[in-house]
N, C-alpha and C positions, 0 to 999 in steps of 0.2 A: 061655697060652690055656686057657680053661675047656672041658673036653670033656664035661661033664655038667651037669645043671641045678644051680643054686645057690639055696638058700633065702635070702631077704632079709628082715630085720626080725624074725626069730624067730617063735614061734607066735602066733597071733591069740587074744586073750582077750577075753571079754565078761563083766563082773561077776565076775571072778576064775575063770571057767571057761575052760579051754583048749579051743578048737574044733579040729575035725579038718580044718583047712585052713591053708595058708601065707598070710602077708600079701602076699608077692610071690615070684616065681620069675624068676631070670635064666636064659634058655636061649640061649646064644650072644650075639648082639648085641641080643636082645629082652628086655624086662622086662615081665612080665605081673603086674598087680596084681589081687588079689581085689576083688570089689565092696565098696565102702566105704559104710557108713551113717554118719550123723552120730553122734558119740560125745561124751560129756561125763563126765569123771572115770571112764572105764572102763565106762560103761553107755550103752546106746542113748539118744540124745536124742529123746524123743517129744513134746517141746513146742517152741515157737518157730516163727517164720515159715519159709517155704520159703527165703527169703534167708539166714536164720541157719543153717538146716540145711545149705544148699548150701555156705556158707563153711566150716562145720565139716568137711564131707566133703572139700572141695578142699584145705583146710589139712592134713588127714591124708594125703591123696594126695601133696601136696607133700613132706611129711616122709618118707614111705615112698620116694618117688622119690629123695630126697637120700641115703637109706641105700644105694640101689642105684647111686649115682654119677650120677644123672640129674637133670634139671630138667623143669619143665612144657614147656619148648621141645622136649624129646625125645619128647613124647607124640604118637603117630601115629593112635591110634584111641581113642574113648571110647564107652562104652555106658551109657545113662542109663535108669533106671526111676523113674517118678514115680507116686505114689499117686493123685494127682488131675490131670486134664487142665488144670484152671484154674491149677495151679502152674507151668505151663511158662514163662509170661512172667517171673515172678520168678526162677525158676531160670536162665533164659537171660540175664537181666540180669547176675546175679552171675558166671555161667560166662564171659561175655564179658570181665569184668574180669580173670579169671585166664588167659584165652587171647585176648589182644587182637590179636595179630599171627600170621598163618599158623596158625589154629587147626587142631586135628586133625580127622580125619573123625569123624563122630558119628552114632549112632543113638539114638533116644529112644522109649520106649513107656510107656504107662500100664498099671500092673499092681498087683495086690494084693501088697504086700511081706510077707515072713515076719516082719519086726519092725515095730512100730508107729511107723515113721518116714515122712517124706514123700518121701525121695529116696535112691537108691543109685546110685553111679557106679563103673564099672570102666574101667581104662585099660590100654593097651599102649604101652610106650615103646621107642624104638629108639636105642641108643647103642653104636656099635662098641667092642668091647674093644680095649685097647691091644695092639698086635702087636709092640711093641719088645722091650726086654731081658727076659730070663727070670731 
């Protein structure tokens, strides 16, 4: 049993610079992911459609969840930031492909993002730790 938080996925880097945040943290049965922006080759993806950027974000989220022993089916909450209100339809279309059955709860807001991307997504997953053999 884990009695303290566990960092998942190592430090978060953008453009070769290590950021002062963790990619994900497991705290008991919950895994909290940092807000993910679309990335390409280690740098923020500032071009592309909302659909392309959403796929990049959700693919990265899927990979980080896997490192934590989780899948998208374990996601219980998502928080979404969109730069433009008009992007919601395209975002929602792709999001529905990644969460087609029993989707997590979700909040979405329009906000100026700190990076010149169209979308940022943060998720919380729930996957009970194995309580068997030690």
